[in-house]
C-alpha positions, -999 to +999 in steps of 0.1 A: +000+000+000+013+034-009+021+058+019+007+093+014+031+122+015+028+136+050+053+164+045+047+191+020+071+217+007+061+253+014+063+261-024+035+236-031+010+255-009+016+290-024-016+300-042-016+315-076-042+323-102-049+344-132-052+374-109-016+370-096+008+396-110+030+382-137+061+394-118+051+373-088+043+343-110+078+347-126+094+347-091+075+317-081+086+298-113+122+307-104+118+293-069+102+261-081+129+256-107+157+262-082+141+239-056+135+212-083+172+214-092+183+209-056+158+181-047+165+144-047+131+134-035+112+119-065+077+127-052+087+163-044+104+167-078+072+155-095+050+178-075+073+208-081+076+201-118+038+199-120+034+232-102+060+248-123+043+236-155+010+250-143+025+283-134+044+286-167+012+278-186-006+305-167+021+330-175+019+320-212-018+329-213-009+364-201+022+373-221+004+395-245-018+413-219-010+449-211+011+456-181-011+464-151-009+501-141+002+493-106+033+476-119+043+503-144+065+522-118+084+491-108+092+485-145+104+521-152+140+532-147+160+564-148+191+548-164+191+526-195+200+490-184+229+472-201+220+454-233+218+416-232+243+398-255+240+364-270+209+342-263+179+365-268+146+346-275+114+366-268+093+358-238+068+336-257+096+314-270+113+312-236+079+302-221+074+275-247+110+262-242+104+261-204+071+244-207+084+218-231+113+209-209+091+207-178+067+184-196+097+161-206+108+159-170+073+153-157+069+125-182+092+102-163+107+086-193+142+100-190+172+083-174+182+099-141+213+115-158+192+130-186+166+142-161+192+160-141+207+176-172+173+188-184+164+200-149+195+222-150+185+235-184+150+241-171+163+261-142+184+282-165+156+288-189+131+297-162+156+321-146+162+338-179+125+339-186+117+353-152+144+380-156+130+389-190+095+393-175+107+414-145+131+435-166+123+473-170+102+482-200+103+520-198+128+548-191+123+583-179+138+608-203+137+646-205+109+641-230+089+619-207+086+582-201+095+562-233+097+525-242+133+512-236+133+497-271+128+532-286+157+547-267+181+518-271+176+516-308 
C-alpha cells in the first residue's frame, strides 16, 4: 500500500491564479525551478515540476496582456539598463521552451542522468524567462517616459 506524502514543501502550498501579477508568477517559477534542481526526492520533484508547469502555462496565457498600471512604476527606470548579449529569444519562445522541458521531465521517461541535465536546463531557462518578465520596460527621459526599445535603438 502506498504511503501518502505527509510532509509538503512550502512552495507547493503557495496559491496563484490568473489574478496573480506576472512578476510574482515569474518569481514563483524561479523558486520552483531552483528547488527542483536541488531536490533528490522523486515525489517532491514530480510535484514541483507539476506546479512549475501549471505556473508557466498560466504565464503563457498572459504574455500579450497589457502591463497592469500598478506595476508600471516598478518596470520604469532612470538609467538605460545594459543590453543583453547572446541568447535572446522573446518571452513567448522562452515560455514555450520552459514548458516543453518541464513536460519532458514530468513524463518520467528519462534516465536519471538526462533528467538531471534537463532539470538544469529548465532552471536556466526559467531564470532567464523570469528575468525577462521582470526587466524594466520604460525609461524616464527629458521628453517623458518612453519605451526602452525606442531609446536603445
